[in-house]
N, C-alpha and C positions, 0 to 999 in steps of 0.2 A: 572531694568525697566527704560525706557526712556519716556520722555514727550515732545511733540512738543509744543513749546510756541506759535506758530502761529495758529495751528489748535486746540490746547488744547485737544489732545487725548493721551491716553496711548499707548505706543508701546511695545508689549510683546517680539518681536524679538530682538536678539542681533545685532542692527544696529545703526549707528550714524546719520541716516537721516530719515526724515519722509517719509513714502511710498506715502503719498498724495501730499505734496507740495515740497518735497525734501529739506525742511528747516532743518538745523542742529538741532538735538534734544539734550536735556539735561537730564542727569541721575538724578534720585531722590534718589539714594543710595540704593534702594531696589533690592534684587536679585530675579529673577523669578525662581520659582521652576519648574524643568523639569517634565511636566505632562505625558510624554511618556516613556515607558520602554526602557531600553537600549538593543536593539535587539542583538547587537554584544556581549555584556556581557552575555546575556542569552544563545546565541549559543555557546559561549566559555565554559560555565558551562556544557551544554549538551554534547559537544564534549569531555570534560575532563571525564565526567561520562561514556560515551561510551568507551573511551580509557582505563579507569580503569577496566571496565567490560571485555574488550577484553584481557587485560593483565592477569587478574585473571583467565579468561577462559583458556588461554594458559598454565598458571601455573598449574591449576587443571588438565587439560587434560594430560600434561606431567607426572604428579604424578600418575594419574590413569593408563596410559599406562605402566609405570614401575610396578605398582602393578599387573595389569592384566597379564603382561608377566611372572612375577615371580610366580604367583598363578597357571598358566598352566590350565586354565579353557577352556572348549570347546567353550563357547560363548564369543566372543570378545566384552564384555560389555563396555569396555573403548571407543571403536569406536562409540558405540551407544550414549554414553554420549557426545562424541565429536560432533556428528551430532546435538544433542539437543543444545549444546552450540553455534554451528555455527548458528542455526536457531534463537536463542535468540539474538545473536549479530547483525544479519542482521535486525531483527525486530526492535531492539533498534535504529539502524542507520537510518532506513527508517522512524520510528515514530518521533524520537527526532530531527534528523538533516535534513532529507529529506524534500524537498519542493514540493513534488508531492501531487496530490489530493487524495480524498478518494477512487476513482475507482482504481487507480494504487496501493494504499496500500492494498486494499482488494484482488486484483489479485495477488499481490506479496506474501501476507501472505498465501493464499490458495495454490498457486502453490508451494511455498517453503515447506508447510506442506505436500503436496503430495510427493514431492521428499524425505522429511524426513522419511515418513512412508515407502516409497519404499526402502530406505537405511536400515531401521531397519528390514524390512521383509527379505532383502537379508542377513543381518548379523545374523539373527536368524534361518536360514535354508531355506529361500525362499519358504514359503508355499502358496504364491500368494494371501494372504488375502489383501495385499495392492492394487492389481489390481482388485480383486473382489469387494471390498467395498470402499476403500479409494479414488481411482481414480474417479469412477462415483459419489461417495458421495461429493467429492470436487467440481465437476462440478455442482451438485445440489445446493451447498452452494453459488457458484458464480451466479447461476441463481437467487437465492433469493436476493443476494446483488445487482445485476443489477436491479431487480424489485423494490427494496426499493429505490435505488438511482434515478431511473427514476421517481418514484412518488414524491420523495423529491425535485427534480430539474425539475419541470414541465415546466419552461420557456426554459430550454435547453435540453429537453429530446432527441432531435435529435442526440446529441453527443454520445448517448449510442447505436446507431444503429450498428456502426462498431464493438464495443466489443461484441454485441449480435451475429453478424455474425461469429466472431472469436470463440465464445463459441459454436456455432452450429458445426463448423468444429472440435473443440476440442472434443466435445461429440461424434463425429464419431469414435474416437480412441478406447474407450472401446467397442463399438459395433463391430468394426472390430476384436478386440482381442477376443471378444466373439464368433464371427462366425468362427474364425480360431482355436478355442479350447483352447486358452490361458487362458481365463477367464471362470471359471466353474459356476459362478452365473450370468446369462445374464439379469435377470429381472431388476436389478438396473441400468445396462448399458443402456438398452432401455428406462427406466424411465428418466434417465438424458438426453438422446437425445430428447425424447418427450417434456420435460420441456423446453429445449433450443429452440426447433423449435416453440413451442407454444408461448413462450415469444417473439420471433422475429416476428412471424406472428401477434400476438396481437398488438405489437407496430406499425407494418407496416399498419395493417388495420385501427386501431383507429387513427393513425397519418394522414392517408389519403394523401392529396396532399403534405403536408409538409414533410412527410416521404419519398414519392417518389422523391420530389425535393432534399432532402438530399442525397439519394442514387445516383441520377444523378450527383450531385455535387461531390460526393466521387469517383465515377467510371468513370466520364467524358463521360457519355452516353446521 
């Protein structure tokens, strides 16, 4: 800690000149404790943890593949475990190391979970339960997440208009699959589409001029 003899103020920064008068400061021999966390050290610890989990996941997956191959079961359960381990590692990397916002994290977690369930459904005989329930159910979860984030961030709710439009487009996928006969349970698909459309329309109507201005800015119209 330094003191300026001219201004008679304490200088907490590690500098040899007073920020006010540029007079050479003198140290009083006391060390200033760093009151801020070392972000680099924290990131290093998180990265080491994620790399350790990745290494253990690869080790476990290789062991399970060998066991699954030698047991000769009809279900390739080792690949199912592998999909779960991939999901866990991606979630850890996004959560601990990623610098993205809550919206990106929520979208990533749900979309990855949908692909995870699709993979498990395929490996267990492909009974299409992932398309009937998981796909539209995941869209409903994203609708709820967008609704909560819009309420929580009232000052910047316009930034969620584009994700809402993308969600409406995504919710058309299970409806199209339902109409083509791929999905056998159409009610959840139509519910997901209705929720996405009403969420967007509600934001657009209640947002009034600010919402229209945001759409014009986004689409340059």
